[in-house]
C-alpha positions as CSV (number, residue, x, y, z in Angstrom):
1,M,81.4,193.0,115.5
2,N,82.9,189.7,113.9
3,L,85.5,188.4,116.4
4,I,86.3,185.1,114.7
5,G,90.0,184.9,114.3
6,K,90.8,187.7,116.7
7,M,93.7,187.0,119.2
8,L,92.9,188.2,122.8
9,D,95.8,189.0,125.1
10,N,98.2,187.5,122.5
11,R,96.9,184.1,123.8
12,Y,93.3,183.3,123.0
13,E,92.3,182.8,119.4
14,I,88.6,183.1,118.9
15,L,87.4,180.1,116.7
16,E,83.6,180.2,116.6
17,K,80.5,181.4,118.2
18,I,78.8,178.7,120.4
19,G,76.2,180.6,122.5
20,N,74.4,183.9,123.1
21,G,73.0,185.2,126.4
22,G,71.3,188.4,127.7
23,M,74.5,189.9,128.8
24,A,77.3,188.1,126.8
25,T,78.2,186.1,123.8
26,V,80.1,182.8,124.3
27,Y,82.8,181.8,121.8
28,K,85.1,178.6,121.4
29,A,88.7,179.7,121.5
30,K,92.2,178.0,121.7
31,C,94.7,178.9,124.4
32,H,98.0,179.1,122.6
33,V,99.9,179.1,125.9
34,L,98.6,175.8,127.4
35,N,97.5,174.4,124.0
36,R,93.9,173.7,125.0
37,F,90.3,174.7,123.9
38,V,88.4,177.0,126.1
39,A,85.2,178.9,126.2
40,I,85.3,182.8,126.3
41,K,82.4,184.9,127.5
42,I,82.5,188.4,126.0
43,L,80.3,191.2,127.3
44,K,78.0,192.6,124.5
45,D,78.9,196.0,123.1
46,E,75.8,197.7,124.5
47,F,76.9,197.0,128.2
48,T,80.6,198.0,127.9
49,T,79.7,201.7,128.7
50,D,77.4,200.7,131.7
51,T,79.5,200.4,134.8
52,D,76.9,198.4,136.5
53,F,77.0,195.7,133.9
54,I,80.8,195.6,133.9
55,K,80.9,195.2,137.6
56,R,78.3,192.5,137.4
57,F,80.1,190.9,134.6
58,N,83.4,190.9,136.4
59,S,81.8,189.5,139.6
60,E,81.3,186.2,137.7
61,A,84.9,185.6,137.5
62,Q,85.6,186.8,141.0
63,A,82.8,184.7,142.4
64,A,83.2,181.5,140.4
65,A,87.0,181.4,140.1
66,S,87.1,181.0,143.9
67,L,84.9,177.7,143.6
68,T,86.5,174.3,142.9
69,H,83.8,171.6,142.4
70,P,83.2,169.0,139.7
71,N,79.6,170.3,139.1
72,I,80.8,174.0,138.7
73,V,82.2,175.3,135.4
74,S,85.9,176.2,136.1
75,I,87.0,179.8,135.5
76,Y,90.5,180.1,134.1
77,D,91.1,183.8,133.4
78,V,89.5,187.3,133.1
79,G,90.6,190.4,131.3
80,N,89.7,193.1,128.9
81,E,91.3,194.3,125.7
82,D,90.1,197.0,123.1
83,N,87.0,197.6,125.2
84,L,86.2,193.8,125.1
85,Y,85.5,192.5,128.6
86,Y,85.9,188.7,128.7
87,I,86.1,185.7,131.0
88,V,88.0,182.4,130.0
89,M,86.3,179.2,131.3
90,E,86.3,175.5,131.0
91,L,84.8,174.3,127.6
92,I,82.0,171.8,128.2
93,Q,80.9,169.3,125.6
94,G,77.3,168.8,126.0
95,K,73.7,170.3,126.1
96,T,72.0,172.6,128.4
97,L,69.3,171.1,130.6
98,K,66.8,173.3,128.8
99,E,67.6,171.8,125.5
100,I,67.3,168.3,126.8
101,I,63.8,169.1,128.3
102,V,62.7,170.6,125.1
103,E,63.9,167.5,123.0
104,D,62.9,164.8,125.4
105,G,60.0,166.2,127.3
106,I,59.3,164.6,130.8
107,L,62.5,163.1,132.1
108,S,62.8,160.0,134.2
109,W,62.5,160.6,137.9
110,K,65.8,158.9,139.0
111,W,67.7,160.7,136.3
112,S,66.2,164.0,137.3
113,V,66.9,163.4,141.1
114,N,70.5,162.5,140.2
115,I,70.9,165.8,138.3
116,G,69.2,167.6,141.2
117,I,71.7,166.0,143.6
118,Q,74.7,167.3,141.6
119,I,73.3,170.8,141.4
120,A,72.5,170.8,145.1
121,S,76.1,169.6,145.7
122,A,77.4,172.6,143.6
123,L,75.1,175.1,145.5
124,E,76.3,173.6,148.9
125,V,79.9,174.5,148.1
126,A,78.9,177.9,146.7
127,H,76.8,178.9,149.7
128,K,79.4,177.7,152.2
129,N,81.7,180.3,150.3
130,N,79.0,183.0,150.8
131,I,78.2,183.0,147.1
132,I,74.5,183.1,146.0
133,H,73.9,182.2,142.3
134,R,70.5,184.0,142.0
135,D,69.9,182.6,138.5
136,I,69.5,178.8,138.7
137,K,67.6,177.7,135.6
138,P,67.9,174.9,133.2
139,H,69.6,177.3,130.7
140,N,72.5,177.6,133.1
141,I,73.0,173.9,133.7
142,I,75.1,172.0,131.1
143,I,74.8,168.2,131.0
144,T,78.1,166.8,129.7
145,E,78.3,163.8,127.4
146,D,79.2,161.7,130.5
147,G,75.9,162.8,132.2
148,I,77.7,165.2,134.5
149,A,75.8,168.4,135.6
150,K,77.8,171.6,135.4
151,V,76.4,174.9,136.9
152,T,77.6,178.0,134.9
153,D,76.8,181.7,134.6
154,F,77.6,183.3,137.8
155,G,77.1,186.7,136.0
156,I,74.7,188.0,138.6
157,A,76.2,186.2,141.6
158,K,77.7,188.2,144.3
159,A,79.6,187.4,147.4
160,V,78.2,188.4,150.6
161,S,79.0,188.1,154.4
162,N,75.6,188.5,155.9
163,S,73.6,186.0,153.7
164,T,71.7,188.6,151.9
165,I,71.9,190.4,148.6
166,T,69.8,192.9,146.6
167,A,69.8,194.2,143.1
168,F,69.4,197.9,144.0
169,G,66.0,198.2,142.4
170,T,66.7,196.2,139.2
171,T,65.3,192.9,138.2
172,I,67.9,190.4,137.5
173,G,67.5,186.8,136.6
174,S,64.8,184.7,134.9
175,V,61.2,185.4,136.1
176,H,60.0,181.8,135.7
177,Y,62.6,180.6,138.2
178,F,62.4,183.6,140.6
179,S,61.8,183.0,144.3
180,P,59.0,185.2,145.6
181,E,61.2,187.4,147.6
182,H,63.4,187.9,144.5
183,A,60.3,188.8,142.4
184,K,59.4,191.5,145.0
185,G,62.8,193.0,144.7
186,G,63.5,192.1,148.4
187,F,66.3,190.3,150.2
188,T,67.5,187.1,148.8
189,D,69.9,184.3,150.2
190,A,70.8,180.7,149.7
191,K,67.2,179.7,150.2
192,S,66.3,181.6,147.1
193,D,68.6,179.3,145.0
194,L,67.0,176.3,146.5
195,Y,63.4,177.6,145.6
196,S,64.8,178.0,141.9
197,L,66.2,174.4,142.1
198,G,62.8,173.2,143.0
199,I,61.4,174.7,140.0
200,V,64.1,173.2,137.9
201,L,63.2,169.6,139.2
202,Y,59.5,170.5,138.7
203,E,60.2,171.3,134.9
204,M,62.4,168.2,134.5
205,L,59.6,165.9,135.8
206,T,56.6,167.6,134.2
207,A,58.2,169.4,131.2
208,R,56.4,172.6,132.3
209,V,57.1,175.4,134.6
210,P,54.9,175.9,137.6
211,F,53.9,179.4,136.8
212,D,53.4,180.8,133.3
213,A,51.6,183.9,131.9
214,D,51.8,186.3,128.9
215,T,53.9,188.8,130.6
216,P,56.9,188.6,132.9
217,V,55.0,190.8,135.4
218,S,52.1,188.3,135.5
219,V,54.4,185.5,136.1
220,A,56.1,187.3,139.0
221,L,52.8,188.0,140.6
222,K,51.9,184.3,140.4
223,Q,55.4,183.5,142.0
224,V,54.3,185.8,145.0
225,Q,50.6,184.9,145.2
226,E,49.7,181.5,143.8
227,E,50.4,177.9,145.0
228,P,51.8,175.5,142.3
229,V,49.9,172.5,141.1
230,E,51.7,169.5,142.6
231,P,54.0,168.0,140.0
232,I,52.5,164.5,140.7
233,E,49.3,165.6,139.2
234,Y,51.1,166.0,135.8
235,N,53.2,163.0,136.2
236,E,52.0,160.0,138.1
237,E,55.4,158.3,138.1
238,I,56.8,160.9,140.4
239,P,57.4,159.1,143.7
240,K,55.8,160.6,147.0
241,S,59.1,161.8,148.5
242,V,60.3,163.5,145.4
243,N,56.9,165.3,145.0
244,M,57.3,166.5,148.6
245,I,60.9,167.6,148.2
246,I,59.8,169.9,145.2
247,L,56.9,171.3,147.2
248,K,59.1,172.0,150.2
249,A,61.8,173.8,148.2
250,M,59.1,175.9,146.6
251,Q,57.4,177.1,149.7
252,K,56.7,181.0,149.5
253,D,57.9,181.5,153.2
254,P,61.7,181.1,153.1
255,N,61.5,179.8,156.6
256,C,59.4,176.9,155.5
257,R,61.8,175.7,152.8
258,Y,65.1,173.8,153.2
259,Q,67.3,176.1,155.2
260,N,70.4,175.1,153.2
261,A,71.6,173.0,150.3
262,T,72.8,170.2,152.7
263,Q,69.4,169.5,153.9
264,M,67.9,169.3,150.4
265,L,70.9,167.2,149.2
266,E,70.2,164.6,152.1
267,D,66.6,164.3,151.1
268,L,67.2,164.0,147.4
269,T,69.8,161.2,148.1
270,R,67.4,159.4,150.5
271,S,64.6,159.5,147.9
272,L,66.6,157.3,145.7
273,K,66.6,154.6,148.3
274,E,63.1,155.2,149.8
275,P,61.1,156.9,147.0
276,N,57.7,156.3,148.5
277,E,58.5,157.0,152.1
278,N,57.0,159.9,154.0
279,F,60.2,161.5,155.4
280,V,59.9,165.0,154.0
281,V,58.6,167.4,156.6
282,I,57.1,170.7,155.5
283,Q,56.8,173.3,158.2
284,A,53.4,175.2,158.3
285,A,53.8,179.0,157.5
286,S,53.3,181.2,160.6
287,S,50.1,183.4,160.5
288,N,50.9,185.4,163.7
289,S,52.9,188.1,161.9
290,P,50.9,191.0,160.5
291,T,51.3,191.9,156.8
292,Q,53.9,194.6,156.4
293,K,55.6,196.4,153.5
294,I,59.4,195.7,153.5
295,P,61.3,198.4,151.6
296,T,64.0,197.3,149.2
297,I,67.3,198.9,149.0
298,Y,66.1,200.6,145.8
299,D,63.4,202.3,147.9
300,M,65.8,203.4,150.4
301,E,68.2,204.7,147.7
302,L,65.3,206.8,146.4
303,E,64.7,208.3,149.7
304,K,68.4,209.1,150.1
305,N,68.5,210.8,146.8
306,S,65.4,212.8,147.6
307,E,67.0,214.0,150.7
308,R,70.1,214.9,148.7
309,K,68.1,216.9,146.1
310,A,66.0,218.8,148.7
311,K,66.4,222.6,148.9
312,K,68.6,223.7,151.6
313,V,66.9,225.6,154.5
314,E,67.5,229.3,154.2
315,N,69.6,231.0,157.0
316,N,67.2,233.4,158.7
317,E,69.7,234.4,161.5
318,P,70.1,238.2,161.9
319,E,73.3,239.7,160.3
320,K,76.0,240.2,162.8
321,P,76.5,243.9,163.8
322,K,79.6,245.6,162.4
323,G,82.4,246.8,164.7
324,K,82.7,250.4,165.8
325,V,85.7,251.2,163.8
326,R,84.0,249.8,160.7
327,A,80.9,251.9,161.4
328,F,82.9,255.0,161.8
329,F,84.8,254.7,158.6
330,A,81.6,253.8,156.8
331,K,80.2,257.2,157.8
332,H,83.5,259.1,157.2
333,K,84.9,257.8,154.0
334,F,87.3,260.6,153.4
335,L,89.1,260.0,156.7
336,K,89.5,256.3,155.6
337,I,91.5,257.5,152.6
338,V,93.7,259.8,154.6
339,V,94.6,257.0,157.0
340,I,95.5,254.7,154.3
341,I,98.0,257.1,152.7
342,L,99.6,257.8,156.1
343,I,100.1,254.1,156.7
344,A,101.7,253.7,153.3
345,I,104.1,256.6,153.9
346,A,105.2,255.1,157.2
347,L,105.8,251.7,155.6
348,F,108.0,253.3,152.9
349,F,110.3,255.2,155.3
350,G,110.5,252.2,157.5
351,A,111.8,250.1,154.6
352,M,114.2,252.8,153.5
353,F,115.9,253.3,157.0
354,G,116.1,249.5,157.4
355,T,117.9,249.2,154.1
356,L,120.4,251.9,155.1
357,A,121.1,250.1,158.4
358,L,121.6,246.9,156.7
359,F,124.3,248.1,154.4
360,S,125.9,250.5,156.9
361,G,126.6,247.8,159.5
362,K,129.2,245.1,158.8
363,P,128.1,241.5,159.6
364,Q,129.8,239.5,162.3
365,E,132.2,236.8,161.1
366,I,132.6,233.5,162.9
367,Q,135.4,230.9,162.7
368,I,134.5,227.8,160.7
369,P,134.1,224.9,163.2
370,N,135.5,221.5,162.6
371,L,132.5,219.3,162.3
372,V,134.3,216.0,161.4
373,T,136.4,215.5,164.5
374,D,136.3,217.0,168.0
375,E,139.1,218.6,170.0
376,S,140.4,215.2,171.1
377,G,140.4,214.0,167.5
378,N,137.5,211.6,167.8
379,A,135.0,211.2,165.0
380,M,131.9,213.5,165.5
381,T,128.3,212.3,165.4
382,L,125.7,214.1,163.2
383,E,123.9,215.2,166.5
384,A,127.0,216.7,167.9
385,A,127.8,218.5,164.7
386,K,124.3,219.9,164.4
387,A,124.5,221.1,168.1
388,L,127.9,222.9,167.5
389,L,126.5,224.7,164.4
390,E,123.5,225.8,166.2
391,E,125.5,226.9,169.2
392,L,127.7,229.1,167.0
393,G,124.7,230.6,165.3
394,F,124.8,228.7,162.0
395,T,121.2,227.6,161.0
396,N,121.7,227.1,157.3
397,Y,122.9,223.6,156.8
398,E,122.1,220.6,154.6
399,I,122.6,217.0,155.4
400,K,123.6,214.2,152.8
401,Y,124.0,210.6,153.3
402,E,126.4,208.1,151.8
403,N,127.7,204.7,152.3
404,S,131.2,204.3,153.9
405,D,133.2,201.2,154.8
406,E,135.5,203.4,157.0
407,V,133.2,205.8,158.8
408,E,130.6,204.4,161.4
409,K,126.9,205.0,160.7
410,D,125.6,208.4,161.8
411,Y,129.1,209.8,162.0
412,V,130.2,212.9,159.8
413,I,132.3,211.9,156.9
414,N,133.2,215.5,155.6
415,Q,131.9,219.1,155.7
416,K,131.7,222.0,153.2
417,P,133.2,224.5,153.6
418,A,136.1,222.5,154.9
419,Y,137.6,223.4,158.3
420,Q,140.6,225.8,158.2
421,E,142.2,227.6,161.0
422,N,141.7,231.4,161.0
423,Y,139.0,231.1,158.3
424,K,135.9,233.0,159.3
425,V,132.4,233.3,157.7
426,T,129.1,235.0,158.4
427,A,126.3,233.3,160.2
428,E,124.4,233.0,156.9
429,E,127.1,230.7,155.6
430,E,125.6,227.4,154.2
431,F,127.0,224.1,155.4
432,V,126.8,220.7,153.8
433,L,127.4,217.8,156.0
434,T,127.9,214.3,154.5
435,V,127.1,211.7,157.1
436,S,127.8,207.9,156.9
437,Q,124.9,205.5,156.6
438,G,127.1,202.5,157.2
439,S,128.6,200.1,154.7
440,L,127.1,199.7,151.4
441,D,125.9,196.2,152.0
442,E,124.3,197.0,155.3
443,A,122.6,200.2,154.0
444,L,121.4,198.6,150.9
445,A,120.0,195.7,152.9
446,E,118.1,198.1,155.1
447,K,116.7,200.0,152.2
448,L,115.7,196.8,150.4
449,K,114.0,195.7,153.6
450,N,112.1,198.9,154.0
451,T,111.0,199.3,150.4
452,K,107.8,197.5,149.2
453,V,106.3,197.1,145.7
454,K,103.1,195.4,144.5
455,L,103.8,192.5,142.1
456,P,101.7,192.2,138.8
457,K,98.3,190.5,139.3
458,K,98.9,188.1,136.4
459,M,102.4,186.4,136.0
460,I,101.9,182.8,135.1
461,G,101.3,182.4,131.4
462,K,103.2,185.5,130.2
463,K,106.4,185.5,128.2
464,K,109.6,185.6,130.3
465,E,110.7,188.9,128.7
466,D,107.4,190.6,129.3
467,L,107.3,189.6,133.0
468,I,110.9,190.8,133.6
469,K,110.0,194.2,132.0
470,E,107.0,194.5,134.4
471,L,109.1,193.7,137.4
472,E,111.8,196.2,136.4
473,A,109.2,198.8,135.9
474,L,108.0,198.5,139.5
475,T,111.1,200.4,140.7
476,E,111.5,202.9,137.8
477,D,110.2,205.8,139.9
478,L,112.7,205.1,142.7
479,D,115.9,207.4,142.7
480,D,118.2,204.7,143.8
481,E,119.3,202.4,141.0
482,D,120.1,199.7,143.6
483,L,116.5,199.4,144.5
484,V,115.2,196.8,142.1
485,V,113.2,193.6,142.3
486,K,115.3,190.6,142.7
487,Y,114.4,187.5,140.7
488,E,115.8,184.2,139.8
489,I,114.8,182.3,136.6
490,K,114.8,178.6,136.5
491,E,114.1,176.9,133.2
492,E,112.5,173.5,133.0
493,F,111.3,171.2,130.1
494,N,107.5,171.2,129.8
495,E,105.6,169.1,127.5
496,E,102.5,171.2,127.6
497,V,103.8,174.8,127.5
498,E,105.8,176.3,124.8
499,A,109.3,177.6,125.3
500,G,109.7,181.0,127.0
501,I,106.4,181.1,128.9
502,V,106.2,181.4,132.7
503,T,104.7,178.3,134.3
504,E,105.2,179.1,137.9
505,V,106.0,181.9,140.4
506,D,106.6,181.4,144.1
507,Q,104.9,184.6,144.9
508,E,101.2,185.1,144.5
509,G,100.2,187.7,141.8
510,G,99.0,191.1,143.2
511,T,100.8,190.6,146.6
512,E,103.1,193.2,148.2
513,I,106.7,192.2,148.7
514,T,109.8,193.9,150.1
515,L,112.8,194.4,147.8
516,D,114.9,191.9,149.8
517,T,112.5,189.1,148.6
518,V,113.7,187.0,145.7
519,V,111.0,186.1,143.3
520,N,111.6,182.7,141.9
521,I,110.3,182.2,138.4
522,T,110.0,179.0,136.5
523,V,110.0,179.2,132.7
524,S,109.2,176.5,130.1
525,K,112.0,175.3,128.0
526,G,109.4,173.6,125.8
527,S,109.4,169.9,125.1
528,Q,112.6,167.9,125.6
529,F,111.5,165.5,122.9
530,K,111.5,166.0,119.1
531,D,108.6,165.1,117.0
532,V,108.8,161.6,115.3
533,T,106.4,159.9,112.9
534,V,105.3,156.4,114.0
535,P,105.9,153.7,111.4
536,S,103.6,150.7,110.9
537,V,105.0,147.5,112.6
538,I,101.9,145.3,112.1
539,N,102.9,141.7,111.0
540,K,106.5,142.3,112.0
541,S,108.2,140.0,114.5
542,E,108.5,141.4,118.1
543,A,112.2,141.9,117.7
544,E,111.8,143.9,114.4
545,A,109.0,146.1,115.8
546,R,111.0,146.9,119.0
547,S,114.1,147.7,116.9
548,A,112.1,150.0,114.6
549,L,110.3,152.0,117.3
550,E,113.1,152.2,119.9
551,G,115.4,153.4,117.1
552,L,113.2,156.4,116.8
553,G,113.3,157.0,120.6
554,L,110.0,155.7,121.4
555,K,109.2,153.5,124.4
556,V,107.7,150.1,123.6
557,E,105.4,148.0,125.9
558,V,104.5,144.5,124.7
559,T,101.4,142.4,125.7
560,Y,100.6,138.9,124.4
561,E,97.3,137.6,123.0
562,E,96.5,134.1,121.4
563,N,95.2,134.5,117.8
564,A,94.8,131.1,116.0
565,N,94.3,133.0,112.7
566,K,97.8,134.8,112.8
567,S,101.3,133.7,112.7
568,D,103.0,133.1,116.0
569,G,105.3,135.9,117.3
570,I,104.1,138.7,115.0
571,V,102.7,142.1,116.0
572,I,98.9,142.1,115.6
573,S,98.1,145.6,116.7
574,Q,99.7,148.8,117.8
575,S,98.3,151.6,120.2
576,V,99.4,154.6,118.0
577,N,98.4,154.4,114.2
578,A,101.1,154.6,111.6
579,N,102.0,158.1,110.2
580,K,100.9,159.8,113.4
581,T,103.3,162.4,114.9
582,V,104.3,162.0,118.5
583,K,106.9,163.2,120.8
584,E,110.2,161.2,121.3
585,G,109.9,159.3,124.4
586,S,106.2,158.5,124.0
587,N,104.8,155.0,125.0
588,I,103.6,152.7,122.3
589,S,101.9,149.5,123.3
590,L,102.2,146.5,121.0
591,V,100.1,143.3,121.0
592,V,102.1,140.2,119.9
593,N,100.5,136.9,118.9
594,K,101.7,134.1,121.0
595,Q,100.6,130.7,120.1
596,P,101.0,128.1,123.0
597,K,104.1,125.9,122.8
598,K,103.3,122.2,122.2
599,S,105.4,119.1,123.2
600,K,105.1,115.3,123.1
601,V,104.6,113.4,126.2
602,T,105.1,109.6,126.1
603,V,103.4,107.6,128.8
604,N,105.1,104.1,129.7
605,V,103.1,101.8,131.9
606,N,104.6,98.9,133.9
607,L,101.2,97.1,134.6
608,K,102.8,94.3,136.5
609,S,104.6,96.8,138.8
610,L,101.6,99.1,139.0
611,M,99.4,96.3,140.2
612,N,102.1,94.6,142.3
613,Y,101.3,91.4,140.6
614,T,103.2,88.2,141.7
615,E,102.9,85.1,139.4
616,P,101.7,82.0,141.4
617,E,103.9,79.0,141.9
618,T,103.4,75.8,139.7
619,P,102.1,72.9,141.9
620,S,104.7,70.1,142.6
621,A,104.4,66.9,140.6
622,P,102.8,63.9,142.3
623,T,105.1,61.0,143.5
624,V,105.1,57.9,141.1
625,T,105.1,54.5,142.7
626,A,106.5,51.6,140.6
627,N,104.4,48.2,140.5
628,T,106.7,45.7,141.8
629,T,104.5,42.8,140.9
630,N,104.4,43.2,137.2
631,E,107.4,45.9,137.2
632,T,105.3,48.3,135.3
633,A,105.1,52.1,136.2
634,N,101.9,54.0,136.8
635,T,101.2,56.8,134.5
636,V,100.9,60.2,136.3
637,T,99.5,63.5,134.8
638,P,101.6,66.6,135.7
639,P,100.0,69.6,137.5
640,A,98.6,72.5,135.3
641,K,100.2,75.9,135.5
642,P,98.0,78.6,136.9
643,E,96.4,81.1,134.4
644,V,97.5,84.7,134.4
645,K,94.7,87.2,135.0
646,S,94.0,90.1,132.5
647,S,92.6,93.7,133.1
648,K,91.4,96.5,131.0
649,V,94.1,99.4,130.9
650,V,92.9,102.9,129.8
651,I,95.3,105.9,129.6
652,K,93.8,109.4,129.5
653,I,95.4,112.9,129.0
654,G,93.0,115.5,129.8
655,D,89.5,114.4,128.3
656,D,91.2,112.4,125.5
657,T,91.7,108.7,125.7
658,I,95.0,107.9,124.1
659,Y,95.2,104.1,125.0
660,S,92.6,101.4,125.8
661,E,93.6,97.6,125.8
662,T,93.0,94.5,127.9
663,K,96.5,93.3,129.0
664,K,97.7,90.7,131.2
665,L,99.0,91.7,134.6
666,T,102.4,90.6,133.7
667,T,102.6,93.2,131.0
668,T,105.5,95.7,131.6
669,D,105.7,97.7,128.5
670,I,102.5,99.6,127.6
671,T,103.4,102.7,125.7
672,A,101.3,105.7,124.4
673,S,102.2,109.2,123.2
674,Y,100.2,112.5,122.9
675,T,101.1,116.0,121.7
676,S,99.4,119.1,123.2
677,S,100.1,122.4,125.1
678,G,99.4,123.7,128.6
679,V,99.0,121.7,131.8
680,K,97.0,118.5,131.6
681,D,96.2,115.6,133.8
682,V,97.7,112.1,132.9
683,K,95.5,109.3,134.4
684,V,95.9,105.5,134.1
685,Y,92.7,103.4,134.8
686,V,92.9,99.6,135.5
687,D,89.4,98.0,135.4
688,D,87.9,101.6,135.6
689,V,89.8,102.3,138.8
690,V,92.3,105.3,138.8
691,K,95.6,103.9,139.6
692,F,97.8,106.9,138.6
693,N,97.0,110.6,138.3
694,K,99.7,113.4,137.6
695,S,99.5,117.0,136.1
696,V,102.0,117.5,133.3
697,D,103.0,120.8,131.7
698,F,103.1,120.1,127.9
699,S,104.9,123.4,127.3
700,G,108.0,122.2,128.9
701,G,109.3,120.1,126.1
702,D,109.0,116.4,125.1
703,Q,108.8,114.3,128.2
704,L,108.5,110.5,129.3
705,V,106.0,109.8,132.2
706,T,106.8,106.4,133.7
707,V,103.9,104.7,135.5
708,E,104.9,101.7,137.7
């Protein structure tokens, strides 16, 4: 049957076939309600008439849908239509572990242990919920593109309450991954899944299964009778602890294996930290118990069926003796006929005389009683009215109830025939009593409280009109038109669900409610935003880009980057490509080129002030003494002025030297300028000694730095 293009439940459109299994075919489909892609598993035609397979198929959804775990494939929905039984589940992008082993061969031990940890984690949750998978194998483990393991195919899983399940004589699963007890058709539990996980780890690390043969029966016998070759013999890179974990998981005796997934999970995690440590303990199998045959449930069923089909034991008890009268008439058949005729004649005359007596006697007449009020004029209760009727000999009466705002509950409202003085009737007269059941509101509230209905199993995802019809149909068989399911509709905008589809119900599907319960239903109004086409704003200024996008109702977020090859202040990239259709109100991120702002800083150095230089005083001139003898003056040389000292002055901004000169310490007007951006250190050196150091922000505009 070609199902491509078929729409299931007016919701799931089948797009393509993506897988094929023993029981079902898997298709990729689109859910038009939630607008997402899903996987749909559809039971093969040859199994739709087999109730066993249908039950087994439905159990996959019932078991897996109750599990929420990142390593378990999520189940969304289950149903059937036109004899197609299907399960809707999470669509996983990736490959099965079997495909990876076939393509890559032996896998690295760390990667394999990591996958084993994820599978064990999934089994831990399932087992704690009393669910046994029973078919753990590489084919049922999907590895996503992100390296996440997803356990799927709970088609033969079954919830149990006493840790055991059986297949009722049938062989279910994959024989290469069977536990010994599974292969024997005996009881299986959580430890059987751990045995299968051990084989999966074995195959990942050796690229082979531990037991193989030409026929499934031969493989099953090996599972029961033979010990596996240690995986480390096929792959020397397997650490000692990992080798022992696999061997412990694959012990023939379930009591010698890991007793739960948590224990195996702990050892797998520890092996990543201590790969060659000897921490795995394998318990020796007990040899004290004698070999015995354990019957499977299938054997017991055969025994029961044999008992049911066995011939019944014949009843050999002697026949009971006939009575004396029967024995007499058996011998005198003629007298039997005479007696029968005489009895018939007696019955005829008895009936005739009875009829004559009936018509010849006049029936007694009785005054009609007042059943609404008593002699004192007080309202009469139903019990009092019934007692009065029966006291007078009236036994033929009917009681009807109706609401009354004037007459109290359980009091008579009126009677038929009505009370009249001097009006008599026979005892066969039929009375109809109308009795109050209280006010309309009280009575209706009581009826609503005492009437229950079962809600539809599936409500979310349906069209509003369809759900309302289903709710109204729940009370169609009730005689009272006031007995209806109460519901309130609230509509909300929803960006993911189309308009008119139910998104939330405050009552769980399939539960029983009383009619005084109000069912609150939330329905999608669809998107509150219209579709808009995104324009290109590349190379536009930030202001122009904002105006163009915000004018279309889009939200704009701006970040800045420095790009020396682009003009300052223009948009260099946008998060949503041009011509793409998005919803009004969507966020669009823009990256705007922002070149750093430059400014000019002028450094003015007062060297004299900076060095605290004071000019030395000029020495006083010597005293000149005149020669009185010859009256000639002595010539005196004036003192020399002290020489001003010079120093090397260097001005640096950042790593750049913008000034380097030797100046006298009396200098007061050294000037140098520098243009840059950002924060830089301005330093002044005098004879290689830092005399001034200050951080200056060059983005703050032109500045003058005075050094003195």
